C-alpha positions in Angstrom: -13.6 5.7 4.4 -12.4 5.0 8.0 -8.8 6.1 7.1 -10.1 9.4 5.7 -12.2 10.0 8.8 -9.3 9.2 11.1 -7.0 11.5 9.1 -9.6 14.3 9.3 -10.0 13.9 13.0 -6.2 13.9 13.5 -5.9 17.0 11.4 -8.5 18.8 13.4 -7.0 17.8 16.7 -3.5 18.8 15.7 -4.5 22.1 14.2 -6.1 23.3 17.4 -2.8 22.5 19.2 -0.7 25.1 17.3 -2.8 28.2 17.2 0.0 30.5 16.2 0.7 28.7 12.9 -1.8 30.6 10.8 -0.4 33.9 12.0 3.2 32.8 11.4 2.3 31.8 7.8 1.5 35.5 7.1 5.2 36.4 7.4 7.5 36.6 4.4 10.9 35.5 5.8 13.6 34.9 3.2 15.4 31.6 3.7 18.7 33.5 3.2 18.0 35.5 6.4 17.4 32.3 8.3 20.4 30.5 6.8 23.4 32.8 6.8 25.7 29.7 6.7 23.9 28.4 3.6 22.0 25.2 3.0 22.9 21.6 3.6 22.1 18.4 5.2 21.5 17.8 8.9 21.0 15.1 11.4 17.5 15.9 12.7 17.5 13.5 15.7 14.2 12.1 16.7 10.9 13.6 15.6 10.4 14.8 19.2 13.8 16.6 19.2 13.1 18.1 15.8 9.7 19.3 16.7 11.0 21.0 19.9 13.9 22.5 18.0 11.7 24.0 15.2 8.4 25.0 16.8 7.5 27.7 14.4 8.0 25.6 11.3 6.0 22.8 13.0 3.2 25.3 13.8 3.2 26.6 10.2 3.2 23.0 8.7 0.2 22.2 10.9 -1.6 25.4 9.8 -0.8 25.0 6.1 -2.0 21.3 6.3 -5.3 22.4 7.8 -5.7 25.1 5.2 -5.0 22.8 2.4 -7.0 19.8 3.7 -4.0 17.6 4.1 -3.8 15.1 7.0 -1.5 16.9 9.5 0.3 13.8 10.6 1.3 13.2 6.9 2.3 16.8 6.4 4.6 16.7 9.5 6.0 13.3 8.4 6.8 14.7 4.9 8.4 17.9 6.3 10.4 16.0 8.9 11.7 13.6 6.3 12.3 16.1 3.5 14.1 18.8 5.5 15.8 16.7 8.1 13.7 17.9 10.9 11.6 20.8 9.7 14.8 22.7 9.0 14.5 25.9 6.9 18.2 25.5 6.0 18.0 22.0 4.5 19.1 21.8 0.9 20.6 19.3 -1.5 22.7 19.1 -4.6 19.4 18.8 -6.7 18.6 22.4 -5.9 15.7 21.8 -3.5 15.6 23.7 -0.2 13.6 24.8 2.8 11.2 23.0 5.1 9.3 21.3 2.3 12.3 20.9 -0.1 10.7 22.6 -3.1 12.3 23.3 -6.4 12.1 26.8 -7.8 10.2 25.5 -10.8 7.6 23.7 -8.8 7.1 26.6 -6.4 6.7 29.1 -9.3 4.2 26.8 -11.1 2.0 27.1 -8.0 2.5 30.8 -7.5 4.9 30.6 -4.6 8.5 31.7 -3.9 10.3 28.7 -2.5 13.0 31.1 -1.1 10.5 32.5 1.4 10.1 30.2 4.3 6.4 30.5 4.7 5.7 30.2 1.0 8.0 27.2 0.9 5.7 25.5 3.4 2.5 26.6 1.6 3.8 25.5 -1.8 4.9 22.2 -0.4 1.5 21.7 1.1 -0.1 22.5 -2.3 2.0 19.7 -3.9 1.2 17.3 -1.1 -2.5 18.1 -1.4 -2.3 17.2 -5.1 -0.5 14.0 -4.2 -3.0 13.0 -1.5 -5.9 13.7 -3.9 -4.4 11.4 -6.4 -3.0 8.7 -4.1 -4.8 8.8 -0.8 -2.9 9.5 2.5 -1.3 6.2 3.0 -0.1 5.0 -0.4 3.5 6.1 0.3 4.9 4.8 -3.0 2.4 6.8 -5.0 2.9 9.8 -2.8 6.6 9.6 -3.3 6.3 9.5 -7.1 4.1 12.7 -6.9 5.8 14.6 -4.1 9.4 13.6 -4.4 9.3 13.3 -8.1 12.9 11.9 -8.4 13.6 9.9 -11.5 15.7 7.6 -9.3 13.7 4.6 -8.1 16.0 4.2 -5.1 15.5 7.7 -3.9 11.7 7.4 -4.3 11.7 4.2 -2.3 13.8 5.8 0.4 11.4 8.7 0.6 8.4 6.4 0.9 10.1 4.4 3.7 11.1 7.6 5.6 7.7 9.1 5.4 6.0 5.8 6.2 8.2 5.5 9.4 7.6 9.1 10.5 3.9 9.2 9.9 2.7 6.8 12.6 5.1 8.3 15.1 3.3 11.6 14.8 -0.2 10.2 14.4 0.1 7.8 17.4 1.6 10.4 19.7 -0.3 13.7 19.8 1.7 14.7 22.9 4.6 15.3 20.5 2.8 18.1 18.8 1.4 19.5 22.0 5.0 19.7 23.3 6.3 21.4 20.2 3.5 23.9 20.0 4.1 25.0 23.6 7.8 25.5 23.1 8.6 29.2 23.1 9.0 30.5 19.5 12.2 32.1 18.3 12.2 35.8 17.6 11.5 36.8 14.1 8.6 34.4 13.5 10.7 31.5 12.1 13.1 29.0 13.3 
């Protein structure tokens, strides 16, 4: 009960810190427009560096988490880990891409187009909400099985470790988000 209350308070505090996120989520920006060089893997640097480099995606992840009822710190940890720093141009050989690393099949099953940046975030948040409802917000192994969904145990374990490392860094340092949300946004509404 205390963990749920703490997560709810953290979500409320973070959401108020990125007021432009809900407005940015209304856009429909094709990932292809954001990623003219294609999709790949990146070195995100620290969470702080990634948040400052991708303020619009951070703001949208915060807003989507608030709208979905997902703890914001967890949503940010998942997006940071999944997309190597909130990066719209992240992709892998498995066919996932975007800030929440959705497959086309998963996005479509939820009524989203994963090739639209904002819908990628909202679709990822819908998947994360289902995982949190089933697992709680701190059972990273269970969350990995539901969000990451890889049939490879090593990949799921790596996901769980990565998100588990990132989550407290965000949760225990609200100034990170405050900094990111005051960074001037890039033109066009997305990073």
